[in-house]
N, C-alpha and C positions, 0 to 999 in steps of 0.2 A: 185521285190519289185509289191505289188502294190500297183499303185499313190494316192489311195483315203485312203491309211491310211502311207503314206512317212511321216511322225515327220517334214520335214523342209520345208511342203507346208502351206503357211497362206491365208488368205483370208480377201479382202478389207471393210469386215466387221467386225468391233471393237471386238475380243475375249481377255476378261481379260486370265492373263497367271495359274491364279487358275482355271476356268470355265469348267463344265463337258462337253460344245458343241464345244468344236475349229470344224475345218472343217477334221478333222480325225473322226468325229463321225457320225453327221447326221442322229438323230436318229428321226424317222415318230413317227406325234400324231397328233391326230384332236381337231381342234379350230375352234371358232369364232370371229371377230371383237367384241368387246365390244360395246354392244346396237344392233346387231344381231342376228337374230336367224337363221345363215344358216350354219353351222357347215361345215367345208372341211380339206383338209387333208392338214399336212405341214411339214417342216422341222425343227428342232432347232440347229439354227448358233449364239455363242455368247446369248444376250440378245433380239435376233429377231428372227423372225418366217417366213420362208419361204412359199409360199403359194402356192401352186403345180397346184391348178388349172388354177392359171392365168398366170402359166408358162408355162403348156401343154395349154392351149389357145393364146399363146402367137405362138406357133409352135415351142418351145425350147427343145424340148421331142421328135420331132418328128421320131426320129431315133429309137426309142425304140417301135415303131409303138402298141401303149399302147389304149386300148378301150376308147369311146370317154366318157369325163366324169367321167374317174376312180376316179381322187381326189374332185371333186364336191359331196362329198358325207359322210356322218357323221359318216362311217364306214371306217378301213381302210382294212376290207376282200376282198373286190375286186380285190385289187391289191396286195394284201399278198395269194392271189392263182395263181397270172400267174408264170410261170414258174422260175424257180433261175437265169435263163443267160437273161434272158427279164429286173427283177428285178436289176441284178446290173449291165445292163447296163443303166438303170437310176438313179441307184447312182455315175456312172462315169459320167453323163453328169450332174450332180446335184454339183458333185465334180470342175467339170470344169467349170461353171459357177458360184460357187462363191468363187474360186481361184484369188488373185490378181493381178495375169497376165493375166484375161479372159476378154476384153471389153463390150461383151454382155450384163451384166446384170448392170457391174459397170458401165459404161459412159451411160445407155438409165434411164436419168432423173424420167423418167413418168413411166418406167417400174419398175424400182426399187421404187417407191409410192405407186406403184398398187401392188406389190410383196413382200414384204420385212415388218411385221411389228412391231413397238413395241411389246413384249411377255408382258408388262404391259400393252398394249391396247386392249389385247386378251382373251377371257375364255377358258381353257382347257378342254374336256369332256374325256369320257372314249375313251381310242382309237380304242379299239377291240370291234363288238359284239361278244359275248361268248357263245355257243351252250353251250359249257359241260366245265365243269372245274375239274379238279383232284388234289386231294394234295397227295404230296408223302410225303415219312419221313425215309428221305435218312442219316440224320446228324448221322455219331454212335456217335458222343461225346453228342449228346443229347440224341437219345435212351438209353444210355449207362444209365444219369443222369436220367432219369426220370425211368427208370427201378431201380436203386438200393433207389430210393425215394418209390417205390411203392411195390416193390417186394423183396428186398434187392441184396447186391454184387452179389451174387450168381448165381440169377437170372437174372441179370440185362436186356440179352439179352433174346428176344424169338427163340425159337430153330429156324426159318423161316428166321431171321433178316439179317443172311449173308449168307443167300441163293438165296434171290430176293428183290427188291425194293417192300417195301411195302407202301399202297398208298390205298387211297378210293377216293369217287366219293362225290366232294363238291357240292355247291348249287352255277350254274351262275347265277344267278336271283338278287342276295345280291351281286355281284359286284360291288366296288364304285369305282369311282377315286380319285387322292389325295384330300384331302384338305375337303371332305363332312366329315361332322359329324357323331359319332358314339352312338346311342341309347344303351345305359347298356339294356342288355335283360331280360328276366322275366322266371322264368321256377321252375321246382322241384329239390331240390336239398334236399341231406340228411346232415342235418349237426351233426346231432348225428350216429355214428355209432351204428345200430341195432334196431334205432328209425322210426319211421314213416317217411314219407318222407312230406317236407314242398315247400309251392309255394311262392316267392318273386323275388324282383330282383337279380342279380350274385351279389355275393362279394368276388369273386375272381377272378374279372376281367384282363385278361393279352394280349398282343400284342405277336407273334412270328413272328420273323425276319426272311423272305424267300425268295427267287428269283423265276420266274415264266418264262417259253417259251413258246409263241404262237405257233402253227399249221399253215405254211405256204398251203404247196400241204397235203393235208388228203394221204389216206388209203382206196382204197376199201375193202367192208367188206368180211373177210375172205381172206386177202389179209397180213401180219405182216409185219414190215419194221423190215428189218436188225440190227444188232445193227451197221453197218458199213456205213448205209447210214443215218443216223439220219438227217445230217445235210440237205440233200435233203430236210427235211420236216420241218426244225424249223425255221420258221421267224425272231423271235428274241427276245428280256428277256425285262424283267419288273421287278421292284422290287417291293416287296408284301407283305404284312402286316396281313396277317391270326389270326385276334379280336380271342379270346376264351376266353368261362366260364367257369373255371376249376369247380367250383363245379356244375354244372350243367353235365360237361362232365365225374366229376366221376361217377355220379349218373346212367346216363344215357348210358356209353359207352358196357355194358357188355349185350348182346354178339355179338353186331353186329358191334361197333366201333361210331366214332364220328355221331353227328345228329344236335339236336338243339346247342349246345355248340357251333356250329362252323356257321351254317347258318346264323346268323344275320346281317352279315359285314364281306368283304375282301378287305381290301383297294389296290390300284395299282398303281403305278406310270404314269405319262403321257405321256412318251416319250420310244417309243419301240426301245433297241441299237441292229443292226443288226450283226450278226454273222462275217459279212466282217469286220465292226469295231472293233470287241473285239479279230480279226486274231493276233495281233502281241504280245495278253496278253494271248495266249494261254500256259500250264504248263502241268507238268504232274499230276496225278489224285495219290488219296494213293493209295497203295498196299492193294490185296484184298486177304484174306486168312480165307477162304478154298478158290480155285478157282472158279469163277462161272461154271454153266452150259455151256457148247456151245453158247447156245443162245445169252449170256448175255456175254459172252470173246470178247473184242472190239480189235479189229485190229490193234488202233492207238489209244489208250487210252490216254485222254486228260482231265483237266477242263481250265477254265479260273482263271487269277488272279484278283479277283476285290474283294478288302477293303470295310466292310459293316460298319456301325456304328450306333448306335442306342442313339439318347436323348430325357431325357425326361423334359416336362416343366410342373410344378407341378401347380395344379388350384391356380388362384391367386398372381403366382409368376414372377416374370418380364426374369426371367435369366431361359435357361435352361440349363440341365448336361448330355455330354455326358455317358452312364452308361454300353456300349456294345461297341466293335471293336472285329470284325469276320473276313472273309474271305469266298469267294464262292469256293476254292479249299479246303478246310476242305471237304465237302460232298462225303460220302464216295460211293454212287453209281452215276451216271453220268448221264448226261440228254439224252445222247443216249442210256443206256439203260435202263432208264427209260419207256424213246418210245417204245422200243424194247421189253420189256417187256408189256407194256400196251396194244401193239397190239399181243403179239404172238398167243393169240386164236383166231384170226383173227379180234378184232374190231375196227372197221373202227372208224379212226380218222377226221375231220371236221374242212376245213378253220378254224382259228379263236380259235378253243381251248386252254386254257389256263391249261397248266401243272406245279404247285408249286412243289417247291423242298421240303418240312417243314421242320422246324426251322433247321437256321444252328449257331451250336453252334462249337466253336474251343477246345481247348485243354486247356486253361486255365481258370478261373473264370470268368475275367473281357471279356471271350470271349461268353458267351451263350448267347442265342438269345431270353432269354424269361424271363420274373420275376419269372416265378417258377423254372428257372434255377439259377437264378442271386439272390434271396432270400430264395433258398433251403426251398420252399414248403413254405413258410411265416415266416421262423424259424430264419431268417436272416435279417433282414430288410433293406433296401438302404437305402440312405440321398439323397435328391432332391439339389437344388442347393441353396436354401435357408434353409437347414438345419432340413426338412422333411420329417418324415419315414413314406416308402413305402412299404409293402408288396405285394399288387396288386394294378391298378387303380383306383383312386377315380375321382368320377364326376368332369369336367371342368381340368382332365389331357389334355394333349396334348402327341404324340409319334412322332417323326420326325427318320424314316429312311433316309441314304442317302448312295452311292455306288456306284463307282467309280475306273477305273484302272490307272496307274498313270505310267507315260512313261517318254522318256528324254526332260524334259523342258514343258509336258503338260501332261493333264488329258483324258481318255474317261470315261465319269460318266454316270449317269442313272437321276441325281439331286435329288429328294427330294420325298416319298411316307407321309403323314402326318395326320392323324385324331385326333380330341377331344371326347370327352367322355360328350356326356350329360346324362343325370338324366334318369330311366326307365320314360315310361309313362303310367299314370294311363288306368288301364283296362276298356274297354268299356265295359255297362252293360249286365249282359248274354242276348242272344237271347232267343225268346220263344223256 
């Protein structure tokens, strides 16, 4: 067994039994001590953040032969692009340093004071500088539900859906870290079928429960990534909320797909969980019929058992209500297949690129990963914690998503991704 995921291992840093961040996790993020404008890379352990720049400067990672200052920067990218064995050596060393039986950090009061910081005294930042962002459509349940709503049960899935992972290129510049508010977008919609479009704030604002993975080592232009070698290129996973303006989307999406309905904000969680931490939670992926083409046929088809939840706190209410419970393992197209298909043309992915899953819906009504499905296109409103009705999101509503893997007496999790809807802003006066 990989010692870094041994369920018996404990840290000298206190970790609550229900924490997402025990010694077996050690996710990477970017933080700055409150009151300072010097972001740097850290690792989460319980409710503390280990400053990796301090650890490296003190020589505790020398055996990994890291580039100078690789953690003293505002992005994870320089570290993500290192060879996999080198990154794993860092993880091994950090696991040993934080172990209850290792005195090097535990017994050095000065070093602990400089390197371990309370999470409450830190500001969290976007963990990765994202050059490009691709969003897939990999949940069969979600695609079927949407297809039934708009095309009927007999034409629910488009002819290509069972043969390839459908995706589109998103907007990397509007990716935001958890906690940043989301301004209601404005655009063209067609409220009355056949009538001219109108302009104004979106009235059908929605969330989408997704997960995404960051590319570590990219691939050269013209060299596809084989489906069986995806793990060499995936650095880690985050939670993703791909906010969507359904009324803008309905009017604009034909014939080229999502555009303004998606480009105003996509929220990601601040802690990147590595494949090594997720390894104990590997499980079988759903069967595929028809069998995919050879370049999408996986020699070791698997996914991960990651529990997902969505909580909605309506504007003016003090409590949130869980409105969705789903699981990453429901996805029909795996990360390996998404990566292989994305690169099969020779498309070059770069360090830091984000590939998101698309909405993750399960087989039951309470596992649907969007309000579009939960309220069935607004025809079945759901109730908030205090009894208000919601078909789509109102100004002041907050959406919080959580994700974790459940081990034997411990969890390996992602924390949360949250966002609050702000009213649309007045348009500036027309230019000359």
